[in-house]
C-alpha positions in Angstrom: -14.9 -63.4 -57.3 -12.2 -61.7 -59.5 -11.8 -57.9 -59.1 -10.0 -55.4 -61.2 -6.4 -55.9 -60.2 -4.7 -53.0 -58.5 -1.1 -52.3 -59.0 1.1 -53.5 -56.2 1.2 -50.0 -54.8 -2.3 -48.7 -55.6 -5.0 -49.1 -53.0 -8.8 -48.7 -53.3 -8.9 -45.8 -50.9 -6.0 -43.4 -50.1 -3.5 -44.4 -47.5 -2.8 -41.7 -44.9 0.7 -40.3 -44.9 1.3 -41.4 -41.3 0.5 -45.0 -42.2 2.9 -45.0 -45.2 5.7 -43.5 -43.0 5.0 -46.1 -40.3 5.1 -49.0 -42.7 8.4 -47.8 -44.1 9.8 -47.3 -40.6 9.1 -50.8 -39.3 11.9 -52.7 -41.1 14.3 -49.9 -40.1 13.2 -50.0 -36.5 14.0 -53.7 -36.4 17.3 -53.6 -38.3 19.5 -52.5 -35.3 18.5 -55.5 -33.2 18.9 -57.9 -36.2 22.4 -56.6 -36.8 23.2 -56.6 -33.0 22.2 -60.3 -32.9 24.5 -61.5 -35.7 27.8 -61.8 -33.7 26.0 -64.3 -31.4 26.0 -66.7 -34.3 29.8 -66.9 -34.0 29.7 -67.1 -30.2 30.8 -63.5 -29.7 28.8 -62.5 -26.6 28.5 -58.8 -27.2 29.7 -58.0 -23.6 27.1 -60.3 -22.0 28.2 -62.0 -18.8 27.2 -65.6 -19.3 27.3 -68.7 -17.2 30.5 -70.7 -18.2 28.6 -73.9 -17.4 25.8 -73.1 -19.8 25.3 -75.3 -22.8 26.6 -73.7 -25.9 25.3 -74.7 -29.3 27.9 -75.6 -31.9 28.6 -72.8 -34.5 27.1 -74.9 -37.3 23.7 -74.7 -35.4 23.9 -71.1 -34.2 24.7 -69.5 -37.6 21.5 -70.7 -39.4 19.4 -70.0 -36.2 20.6 -66.5 -35.6 20.7 -65.5 -39.3 17.4 -67.2 -39.9 15.8 -65.3 -36.9 17.1 -62.0 -38.2 15.8 -62.7 -41.8 12.4 -63.9 -40.4 12.2 -60.7 -38.3 12.8 -58.5 -41.4 10.4 -60.6 -43.5 7.6 -60.1 -41.0 8.4 -56.4 -40.9 8.2 -56.2 -44.7 4.8 -58.0 -44.6 3.4 -54.8 -42.9 3.5 -53.2 -46.3 0.5 -55.2 -47.1 -1.5 -53.0 -44.8 -0.7 -49.9 -47.0 -0.3 -51.4 -50.5 -2.6 -52.8 -53.1 -1.3 -56.4 -52.6 -2.9 -56.3 -49.1 -6.3 -55.7 -50.7 -6.2 -57.7 -53.9 -4.0 -60.8 -54.2 -1.3 -60.4 -56.9 -2.3 -62.0 -60.2 0.7 -64.4 -60.2 -0.5 -66.2 -57.1 -2.1 -69.6 -57.9 -5.8 -70.0 -57.0 -6.2 -66.6 -55.3 -4.5 -64.3 -57.8 -6.6 -61.3 -58.7 -9.2 -62.0 -56.0 -10.1 -59.5 -53.3 -8.6 -60.3 -49.9 -11.2 -60.2 -47.1 -10.2 -57.6 -44.6 -10.2 -60.2 -41.8 -7.5 -62.1 -43.6 -5.1 -59.2 -42.9 -6.7 -57.8 -39.7 -6.6 -60.9 -37.6 -2.9 -61.9 -38.1 -1.8 -58.2 -38.0 -3.7 -57.7 -34.7 -2.4 -60.9 -33.2 1.2 -60.1 -34.4 1.0 -56.5 -33.0 -0.3 -57.7 -29.7 2.2 -60.5 -29.5 5.2 -58.2 -30.3 3.9 -55.8 -27.7 3.6 -58.5 -25.0 7.0 -59.9 -26.0 8.8 -56.6 -25.5 6.8 -55.3 -22.5 9.0 -57.0 -19.9 12.2 -55.4 -21.4 10.7 -52.0 -21.3 9.6 -52.5 -17.7 13.1 -53.7 -16.7 14.7 -50.7 -18.5 12.4 -48.3 -16.7 13.3 -49.9 -13.4 9.7 -51.0 -12.7 10.7 -54.7 -12.4 14.0 -56.4 -11.5 15.7 -58.9 -13.9 19.2 -60.2 -13.1 19.1 -62.9 -15.7 21.1 -60.8 -18.2 24.2 -59.0 -17.2 26.9 -57.2 -19.0 30.6 -56.9 -18.3 30.4 -53.1 -18.3 28.0 -50.2 -18.9 29.2 -49.6 -22.4 28.0 -53.0 -23.6 24.7 -52.6 -21.8 24.2 -49.2 -23.4 25.0 -50.6 -26.9 22.5 -53.5 -26.3 19.7 -51.1 -25.2 20.4 -48.7 -28.1 20.2 -51.6 -30.6 17.2 -53.4 -29.0 15.1 -50.5 -27.8 13.7 -49.5 -31.2 12.3 -53.0 -31.6 10.0 -52.4 -28.7 8.0 -50.1 -31.0 7.3 -52.9 -33.4 4.1 -54.1 -31.8 2.5 -50.6 -31.3 3.4 -49.6 -34.8 1.8 -52.7 -36.3 -1.3 -52.1 -34.2 -1.5 -48.5 -35.5 -1.1 -49.7 -39.1 -3.8 -52.4 -38.5 -6.2 -49.8 -37.2 -5.5 -47.6 -40.3 -6.2 -50.6 -42.5 -9.4 -51.4 -40.7 -10.7 -47.8 -41.1 -9.7 -47.7 -44.8 -11.2 -51.1 -45.7 -14.1 -51.6 -43.3 -15.6 -48.2 -42.4 -17.2 -46.5 -45.5 -16.7 -42.8 -45.7 -14.1 -42.7 -42.9 -10.4 -42.0 -43.3 -7.6 -43.1 -41.0 -5.9 -39.8 -40.9 
């Protein structure tokens, strides 16, 4: 069923300001960890104490892996805009087969919920270690300065999962609950 195409920005119902700010913040929240990760591609350990007997990938393998991981992270962050933009409600006209068709809410809600829960579960152990609630001696740093830098760069990424879940809830309220607003 074809619907009247929305502009890429326009949505059927207004997007609350908090949701728009959250969607814009997600790529920025992940950027520090993506940048912090890049020196590892060239075997610069960013002050991490590592096992000298550990297997080290050759640079020709680490560069595409690390850069690819950072690009994938940012691409997934940018997909969150679909929860606050028209292209998350009606497929863009240029897409083959589905262009101009209304996107069922579940097609966005299910992957967004699973992604938000997955990101939250992935980062939960780091937060627990940083709060001193569990012990983890697997990663050490040569001094406190490097450890502080790592935490400052990585800590904002721990917000990714909860932010995606909040956006997903806002999308659900806007698309699935008539007469209700997520604001």
